C-alpha positions in Angstrom: 107.8 -64.3 -180.1 110.6 -65.9 -182.1 113.1 -64.3 -184.2 113.9 -64.8 -187.9 116.9 -63.5 -189.8 118.2 -64.3 -193.3 120.9 -63.4 -195.7 121.9 -63.9 -199.3 124.8 -62.0 -201.1 128.5 -62.6 -201.4 129.6 -62.3 -197.8 130.0 -65.0 -195.1 126.4 -65.2 -193.8 127.2 -66.6 -190.4 128.4 -63.3 -188.7 125.5 -61.4 -190.2 123.0 -64.0 -188.9 124.5 -64.1 -185.5 124.4 -60.1 -185.3 121.0 -60.2 -186.4 119.9 -62.8 -183.7 121.6 -60.8 -181.1 119.4 -57.8 -182.2 116.3 -60.0 -181.7 117.3 -61.4 -178.2 114.7 -58.8 -176.6 111.8 -60.9 -178.2 112.4 -63.7 -175.7 113.8 -67.2 -176.7 114.9 -70.5 -175.3 117.1 -71.8 -178.1 118.9 -70.6 -181.3 120.1 -72.0 -184.5 121.4 -71.3 -188.1 121.3 -73.1 -191.4 123.9 -72.2 -193.9 124.6 -73.4 -197.6 128.2 -74.2 -197.8 128.4 -74.8 -201.6 128.0 -78.5 -200.9 125.4 -78.9 -198.3 123.0 -77.1 -195.9 124.7 -77.2 -192.6 122.4 -76.8 -189.5 123.7 -75.9 -186.1 121.1 -75.4 -183.2 121.3 -75.6 -179.5 119.1 -75.0 -176.5 119.7 -72.0 -174.3 121.1 -68.5 -174.9 122.6 -67.4 -178.1 126.1 -67.5 -176.5 125.8 -71.4 -176.4 125.4 -71.4 -180.3 128.2 -68.9 -180.6 130.6 -71.0 -178.7 130.0 -74.1 -180.9 130.3 -72.0 -183.9 133.8 -70.9 -182.8 135.1 -74.4 -182.9 134.5 -74.8 -186.6 134.5 -72.9 -189.9 131.0 -72.5 -191.3 131.3 -70.5 -194.6 128.5 -69.7 -196.8 126.8 -66.8 -198.5 123.3 -68.1 -198.0 121.7 -68.6 -194.6 118.9 -68.4 -192.1 118.8 -68.1 -188.4 116.3 -68.3 -185.6 115.6 -67.8 -182.1 112.9 -69.9 -180.7 110.3 -69.5 -178.0 108.7 -73.0 -177.3 105.2 -73.5 -178.4 105.3 -77.2 -179.7 107.6 -79.4 -177.7 109.9 -78.4 -174.8 113.1 -76.4 -175.3 115.8 -78.6 -176.6 118.4 -79.1 -179.3 116.1 -81.2 -181.3 113.2 -79.0 -181.2 115.3 -75.9 -182.0 115.1 -74.3 -185.5 116.0 -74.6 -188.2 114.4 -77.7 -189.3 115.1 -79.8 -192.4 113.5 -82.5 -194.5 114.8 -86.1 -194.3 117.6 -85.5 -196.8 118.8 -82.3 -195.2 118.5 -80.3 -198.4 115.7 -78.2 -197.4 115.7 -75.9 -194.4 113.0 -73.9 -192.6 112.7 -71.3 -189.8 109.3 -70.5 -188.6 107.4 -68.2 -186.2 103.7 -68.7 -185.1 101.6 -71.9 -185.2 100.5 -74.3 -188.0 97.1 -75.1 -186.6 96.5 -78.2 -188.7 100.1 -79.7 -188.5 99.0 -82.9 -186.8 96.8 -84.1 -189.7 99.6 -83.1 -192.2 102.0 -85.0 -190.1 100.0 -88.1 -190.0 99.7 -87.9 -193.8 103.4 -87.5 -194.3 104.2 -90.5 -191.7 102.0 -92.5 -193.9 104.1 -91.5 -197.0 107.2 -92.8 -195.3 108.5 -89.4 -193.7 110.2 -89.7 -190.4 110.2 -87.0 -187.6 112.8 -86.2 -185.1 111.2 -83.3 -183.2 107.8 -82.5 -181.7 107.5 -79.3 -183.6 104.9 -78.0 -186.2 108.0 -76.4 -188.0 109.5 -79.7 -189.0 106.2 -80.6 -190.6 106.7 -77.6 -192.9 110.1 -78.7 -193.9 108.8 -82.1 -194.9 105.7 -80.6 -196.5 107.8 -78.5 -198.7 109.8 -81.5 -199.7 106.4 -83.4 -200.4 105.5 -80.9 -203.1 108.9 -80.1 -204.4 109.8 -81.3 -208.0 112.1 -78.8 -209.4 110.6 -75.4 -208.3 110.9 -74.2 -204.7 108.4 -71.4 -205.1 105.8 -73.7 -206.6 106.2 -76.1 -203.7 106.0 -73.5 -201.0 102.7 -72.1 -202.8 101.2 -75.5 -202.7 102.0 -75.7 -199.0 100.3 -72.4 -198.4 97.2 -73.7 -200.0 97.0 -76.3 -197.4 98.2 -75.0 -194.1 96.2 -73.2 -191.5 97.4 -70.8 -188.8 99.2 -67.7 -188.2 102.9 -67.7 -189.2 106.0 -66.3 -191.0 108.6 -68.7 -192.3 111.6 -68.8 -194.6 112.9 -71.7 -196.7 116.2 -72.4 -198.5 117.1 -75.3 -200.7 120.4 -76.9 -201.5 119.0 -77.5 -205.1 118.1 -73.7 -205.5 120.9 -71.9 -203.6 120.4 -68.6 -205.3 117.3 -67.7 -203.3 115.3 -67.4 -199.9 111.6 -67.8 -200.0 109.6 -66.3 -197.3 106.0 -66.0 -196.3 104.0 -63.8 -193.8 100.6 -64.3 -192.2 99.8 -62.7 -189.0 103.5 -62.7 -187.9 105.9 -59.9 -188.6 108.6 -60.2 -191.4 110.5 -57.5 -193.2 112.9 -57.5 -196.3 116.1 -55.5 -196.1 117.5 -54.1 -199.3 121.2 -54.2 -199.7 123.7 -53.7 -202.5 124.3 -57.0 -204.1 123.0 -58.6 -200.9 119.5 -58.8 -199.3 118.1 -59.7 -195.9 115.0 -60.9 -194.1 114.1 -60.3 -190.4 111.3 -60.4 -187.9 112.1 -56.8 -186.9 114.1 -53.8 -188.1 116.9 -53.9 -185.5 118.2 -57.1 -186.7 119.3 -55.6 -190.1 119.8 -51.9 -189.3 123.6 -52.0 -189.3 123.4 -53.1 -193.0 120.4 -51.2 -194.5 117.8 -48.6 -193.8 115.7 -49.5 -196.9 113.1 -52.2 -196.3 110.0 -53.7 -197.7 107.2 -54.5 -195.3 105.4 -57.8 -196.2 101.6 -57.5 -196.1 99.2 -60.3 -195.0 99.5 -63.5 -197.0 102.4 -62.2 -199.1 105.2 -64.3 -200.3 108.6 -63.1 -201.3 111.4 -64.5 -203.3 114.8 -63.0 -202.2 117.8 -63.2 -204.4 121.2 -61.3 -203.9 120.3 -58.9 -206.7 116.4 -59.1 -207.0 113.4 -59.3 -204.7 110.0 -60.3 -206.0 106.7 -60.3 -204.1 103.6 -62.4 -204.7 100.1 -62.2 -203.3 98.1 -65.4 -202.2 96.8 -65.9 -205.7 100.4 -66.0 -207.1 100.3 -62.6 -208.9 103.4 -60.7 -208.8 102.8 -57.4 -206.8 104.9 -54.2 -206.6 106.0 -52.6 -203.2 107.0 -49.3 -201.8 110.4 -49.0 -200.1 110.1 -47.9 -196.5 112.9 -45.7 -195.1 113.9 -46.3 -191.5 114.6 -43.0 -189.9 115.7 -43.8 -186.3 119.3 -44.3 -185.1 121.0 -47.5 -184.5 122.0 -46.1 -181.2 118.5 -45.9 -180.1 118.6 -49.7 -179.8 121.8 -49.7 -177.5 122.0 -49.4 -173.8 123.7 -46.0 -173.9 125.6 -46.5 -170.7 122.8 -47.8 -168.7 123.2 -51.2 -166.9 119.9 -52.5 -168.5 117.6 -51.5 -171.4 114.7 -51.2 -169.0 116.3 -48.4 -166.8 117.5 -46.7 -170.0 113.9 -46.8 -171.3 112.5 -45.4 -167.9 114.9 -42.5 -168.3 113.7 -41.9 -171.9 110.1 -41.4 -170.9 110.2 -37.6 -170.4 111.4 -37.4 -174.1 109.0 -40.0 -175.3 106.0 -38.2 -173.6 107.0 -34.9 -175.1 107.6 -36.4 -178.6 104.1 -38.2 -178.5 102.6 -34.8 -177.7 104.5 -32.6 -180.3 102.3 -31.6 -183.1 99.2 -32.9 -181.4 98.8 -30.9 -178.2 98.8 -27.5 -179.8 98.8 -24.1 -178.1 95.6 -22.2 -177.3 92.9 -22.2 -180.0 94.9 -24.4 -182.2 93.5 -27.3 -180.1 94.3 -31.0 -180.4 95.4 -32.6 -183.7 95.0 -36.3 -184.5 97.5 -36.5 -187.3 95.6 -37.4 -190.5 92.8 -39.0 -188.8 89.4 -37.5 -189.9 86.7 -38.0 -187.2 83.8 -35.6 -187.6 81.3 -34.5 -184.8 78.5 -36.5 -186.8 80.7 -39.6 -187.0 81.5 -39.4 -183.3 77.8 -38.9 -182.4 76.9 -42.1 -184.4 78.9 -44.2 -181.9 77.0 -45.4 -179.0 79.9 -47.3 -177.6 83.7 -47.7 -177.5 85.6 -50.8 -177.1 89.2 -50.5 -175.9 91.1 -53.9 -176.7 94.5 -54.8 -175.7 96.8 -57.3 -173.7 98.9 -57.0 -170.7 100.4 -53.4 -170.1 98.4 -52.0 -173.1 95.3 -53.5 -171.4 96.2 -51.4 -168.3 96.6 -48.3 -170.3 93.1 -49.0 -171.7 91.6 -49.2 -168.2 93.0 -45.7 -167.7 91.5 -44.8 -171.0 88.0 -45.9 -169.8 88.2 -43.4 -167.0 89.4 -40.6 -169.1 87.2 -41.0 -172.3 84.1 -41.4 -170.1 84.9 -38.6 -167.8 86.0 -36.1 -170.6 83.9 -37.2 -173.6 80.9 -38.8 -171.9 81.0 -41.9 -174.2 80.4 -45.4 -172.8 83.7 -47.4 -172.8 84.2 -51.2 -172.4 87.7 -52.5 -171.8 88.3 -56.0 -173.1 91.4 -58.3 -173.0 92.0 -59.1 -176.6 92.4 -62.9 -176.0 88.9 -63.1 -174.6 87.3 -60.5 -176.9 86.6 -62.5 -180.1 85.5 -65.7 -178.5 82.4 -64.3 -176.8 80.7 -62.9 -179.8 81.0 -59.2 -178.8 78.2 -57.0 -179.7 79.9 -54.7 -182.2 78.6 -53.1 -185.3 78.9 -49.9 -187.5 77.9 -47.8 -184.4 80.9 -49.1 -182.3 84.5 -47.4 -182.4 87.1 -50.0 -181.4 90.2 -48.6 -180.1 93.2 -51.2 -180.5 96.3 -50.6 -178.3 99.7 -52.5 -178.8 103.2 -51.4 -178.5 104.6 -53.8 -181.2 101.5 -53.8 -183.4 101.9 -57.5 -183.9 100.3 -58.9 -180.8 98.4 -61.9 -182.2 95.3 -61.8 -179.9 95.0 -58.1 -180.4 95.4 -58.4 -184.3 92.5 -61.2 -184.1 90.3 -58.9 -182.0 90.9 -56.1 -184.5 89.8 -58.3 -187.4 86.7 -59.6 -185.6 85.7 -56.0 -184.8 86.4 -55.0 -188.4 84.4 -57.9 -189.7 81.4 -56.8 -187.8 81.5 -53.3 -189.1 83.3 -51.5 -186.4 85.6 -48.5 -187.3 89.2 -49.3 -186.0 91.4 -46.7 -184.4 94.7 -48.1 -183.3 97.5 -46.8 -181.0 100.6 -48.5 -181.8 104.4 -47.7 -181.6 105.8 -49.4 -184.6 105.2 -47.8 -188.0 104.0 -50.2 -190.8 103.2 -52.9 -188.2 100.3 -55.5 -188.9 97.8 -53.6 -186.6 98.6 -50.4 -188.1 98.0 -51.7 -191.7 94.8 -53.4 -190.7 93.3 -50.4 -189.0 91.0 -47.6 -190.5 92.9 -45.0 -188.4 96.2 -45.1 -186.6 97.7 -42.7 -183.9 101.4 -43.6 -183.4 103.3 -43.3 -180.1 106.7 -41.8 -180.6 108.4 -43.9 -177.9 111.1 -45.2 -180.1 112.4 -48.7 -180.0 111.6 -50.5 -176.7 114.1 -53.4 -176.2 113.2 -54.4 -172.5 110.5 -57.1 -172.4 108.9 -55.1 -169.6 107.3 -52.1 -171.2 107.7 -48.7 -169.8 108.0 -45.7 -172.1 105.3 -47.6 -174.3 102.8 -47.5 -171.7 103.3 -43.7 -170.8 103.1 -42.8 -174.3 100.1 -44.9 -174.9 98.6 -43.0 -172.0 99.3 -39.7 -173.7 97.8 -40.9 -176.9 94.6 -41.8 -175.0 94.3 -38.4 -173.5 94.8 -36.8 -176.8 92.0 -38.8 -178.3 89.8 -38.1 -175.3 90.4 -34.3 -175.5 89.8 -34.5 -179.2 86.3 -36.2 -178.6 85.6 -33.9 -175.8 86.1 -30.9 -178.1 84.0 -32.4 -181.0 81.1 -33.2 -178.6 81.3 -30.0 -176.5 81.3 -31.9 -173.3 84.1 -29.7 -172.0 84.4 -25.9 -172.2 87.3 -24.5 -174.1 89.0 -23.2 -170.9 88.8 -26.7 -169.3 90.4 -28.3 -172.5 93.1 -25.5 -172.4 93.9 -26.2 -168.7 94.4 -29.9 -169.4 96.5 -29.1 -172.3 98.6 -26.7 -170.4 99.3 -29.4 -167.8 100.0 -32.0 -170.4 102.8 -29.9 -171.7 104.2 -29.9 -168.2 104.2 -33.7 -167.9 107.7 -34.3 -169.4 109.0 -32.1 -166.6 107.0 -33.8 -163.9 108.1 -37.2 -165.1 111.7 -36.1 -165.1 111.2 -34.7 -161.6 110.1 -38.2 -160.3 113.3 -39.8 -161.5 114.9 -38.0 -158.5 113.4 -40.7 -156.3 115.7 -43.5 -157.7 118.0 -43.8 -154.7 115.1 -43.8 -152.3 113.4 -46.6 -154.1 116.6 -48.5 -154.6 117.1 -48.3 -150.8 113.7 -49.6 -150.2 114.2 -52.4 -152.6 117.6 -53.5 -150.9 115.7 -54.0 -147.7 112.7 -55.8 -149.1 113.6 -57.7 -152.2 113.1 -61.0 -150.1 109.4 -60.3 -149.9 107.3 -63.3 -150.7 104.0 -61.3 -151.5 103.2 -57.6 -152.2 99.7 -56.3 -152.6 98.9 -53.2 -154.6 95.9 -51.1 -153.8 94.2 -48.2 -155.5 90.8 -46.7 -156.2 89.3 -45.3 -159.4 92.1 -44.5 -161.8 94.6 -45.4 -159.2 93.5 -49.1 -159.5 94.5 -49.1 -163.1 97.9 -47.9 -162.1 98.1 -50.4 -159.4 97.5 -53.2 -161.8 100.4 -51.9 -164.0 102.7 -51.6 -161.0 101.9 -55.1 -159.8 102.4 -56.5 -163.3 106.0 -54.9 -163.6 107.0 -56.3 -160.2 105.9 -59.8 -160.9 107.1 -60.1 -164.6 110.8 -59.1 -163.9 111.3 -59.9 -160.1 109.2 -63.1 -160.0 107.7 -61.9 -156.6 104.1 -62.8 -156.3 102.0 -59.7 -156.6 98.3 -58.9 -157.0 96.5 -55.5 -157.4 93.0 -54.9 -155.9 90.5 -52.1 -156.1 91.1 -51.1 -152.5 87.3 -51.3 -151.4 87.3 -54.9 -152.4 90.1 -56.0 -150.3 87.9 -56.6 -147.3 85.5 -58.8 -149.3 87.9 -61.7 -149.0 91.5 -61.0 -149.8 92.3 -59.1 -146.6 92.5 -62.5 -145.1 96.0 -62.9 -146.7 97.3 -59.9 -144.8 99.6 -60.9 -141.9 102.5 -59.4 -140.0 105.1 -58.0 -142.3 103.0 -58.3 -145.7 104.0 -55.6 -147.9 101.1 -53.3 -149.2 101.7 -50.6 -151.8 98.9 -48.1 -151.8 98.4 -45.6 -154.6 96.7 -42.4 -153.3 96.8 -39.8 -156.1 92.9 -39.1 -156.6 91.8 -36.3 -154.4 88.2 -37.4 -154.3 89.2 -40.8 -153.1 92.0 -39.8 -150.8 90.3 -40.1 -147.5 88.8 -43.5 -148.4 92.3 -44.7 -149.3 93.7 -43.6 -146.0 91.0 -45.7 -144.4 91.9 -48.6 -146.4 95.6 -48.2 -145.4 94.4 -48.2 -141.7 92.6 -51.5 -142.3 95.7 -53.3 -143.5 97.9 -51.7 -141.0 95.6 -53.0 -138.3 96.5 -56.5 -139.6 100.1 -56.1 -139.5 100.9 -54.8 -143.1 103.9 -52.7 -143.9 102.6 -50.1 -146.1 104.4 -48.2 -148.8 102.3 -45.2 -149.8 102.4 -43.2 -153.0 100.7 -40.0 -152.9 100.9 -36.4 -154.2 102.8 -33.6 -152.7 100.6 -31.8 -150.2 98.6 -34.9 -149.3 100.3 -35.5 -146.0 97.6 -37.3 -144.0 98.7 -40.8 -145.1 102.3 -40.5 -143.7 100.7 -40.6 -140.3 99.6 -44.2 -140.9 101.8 -45.6 -143.6 105.3 -46.9 -142.9 106.8 -45.4 -146.0 105.7 -42.5 -148.1 106.8 -41.3 -151.3 105.3 -38.1 -153.0 105.0 -37.4 -156.7 104.8 -33.9 -158.0 101.3 -32.3 -157.6 99.3 -33.1 -160.8 95.7 -33.2 -161.7 93.8 -36.4 -160.8 93.2 -37.4 -164.4 96.8 -37.1 -165.5 98.3 -38.6 -162.3 98.8 -42.0 -163.9 101.6 -40.8 -166.1 103.6 -39.6 -163.3 102.6 -42.1 -160.6 103.6 -45.2 -162.6 107.3 -44.0 -162.7 108.0 -44.9 -158.9 106.3 -48.3 -159.6 108.5 -49.1 -162.7 111.6 -48.1 -160.7 110.5 -50.2 -157.7 110.0 -53.4 -160.0 113.4 -52.6 -161.7 115.4 -52.3 -158.5 113.7 -55.4 -156.8 114.7 -57.5 -159.8 118.3 -56.0 -159.7 118.5 -56.8 -156.0 117.4 -60.4 -156.6 119.8 -60.8 -159.5 117.2 -61.5 -162.1 117.7 -61.0 -166.0 115.9 -57.8 -166.0 115.6 -57.1 -169.8 114.7 -60.9 -170.7 112.6 -62.2 -167.7 112.0 -66.0 -167.9 109.2 -67.4 -169.9 108.2 -63.9 -171.5 108.8 -62.3 -174.8 108.4 -58.7 -176.2 106.3 -59.5 -179.1 103.6 -62.1 -178.4 102.8 -63.7 -181.8 101.1 -66.9 -180.5 97.6 -67.3 -179.0 
């Protein structure tokens, strides 16, 4: 969740580090700091709070050096504080470390170091790294870091600088993202591409357990055995402007508006006209291979998990293959029944979600074929998978995912149709009908944006709500879960989603006069039953906001407020229906004065368990 940046060259490192940290603010953090070599000492400045706190302190002095590392921290070990902020140093202050992730055996190492006379200021596992490097350091920083790697356990990315070797940054990656940017007489490191995109489009992607030595005019890479390895340069082809707000008040509303394009881009070259069918990029999946699978696991976290819930309905209905949906953080700890006859579909926006990556490795270890849906090219999950279908959503900056979710749905539809075609579970004309409607989705999603002012007005009158319940049946239940998550994560309003038929098995006891209930009614076969559920909560005093398809007018006779999405087939309805729910969450948060793009306690890329 934290952010790392680093610079070595001939320029003053501080402005470059601060610019990079600003580009990483979307990842979520509670403190920030930098360590800069000033030709005499390593100077560390770090403070609890927003990056602006660090900036204000740096304005009061001149901190000039051409070697530096910076960090935004999201607390795991020790509360947010100046002392626990990164960077951390050894006792003499001539080694500095920034670190993402967790060192699992840090307590035993810390105890050993205390016995050796080392003193600790913070509660963090990162400070242990700084002292441990010092413990092994003789006259070769690379050798010391290599010895540390032999002893520590966990998932991490970290960078180290030393006053005694001011010509290099040494960095390591294990299950946490880290890239190296290539400059002209200068080089960079970062947790994510936007941090250095103003300086270079040429980067190296570190693989698992790789170590890099970064000098201003040379970059070397080593595997875990210490053998030097070569790497290919990755060229970034998206625009810097893609990571800017573009005139919108927040990244989230900008990204909601980008969904028509993102949906279209994800279908381009895949949903082909007429007999050309469905293409899965370079993925080779034969009819025989598909028939060999007796089950599909779909594994993800958060919003991606909700996309998988839609995926279960879609794949089972179209391709007639049993699908189990699993929360990634639970998957590997229950010894799942996975083997070579299992296809595991992994879904992640960042491609770096630690729980999801761990689930992937567990499934792969058991012999499963891995097909991943990710948004970030070259990410860890993409590289660990047998097959990858990228969602072309572009950079998603807001913590609350919007366009990543809708493009994940599109990728799932594409996979389901491909499987249905291979298995022959749908007739050609049925596949063509779904494809034709999919090509209309960008237009339908765009049309849904016209409800912005209506939804904003509703939010103005109801932003003081204490609780909001979401109801849906079938595929609408999955949509309700995502709508509820969006509301709670950015507006902090308590919200829960329920399969509507389950409400009367206990939870209806919470409905009282004025309780807001948002009912999703986009499934024709379940429409009448949902209307009955709306009547049930109305009879107990609920205020009902109903979301239905055009032409389904029965519900407006019982609901207090009804909004209609364009008419669309039941199976594709989630792509369109989620839009008003995203807008509702956004405007509720704005009305409450919340920090929409950086909600409290949350981060974009979750790289700790």
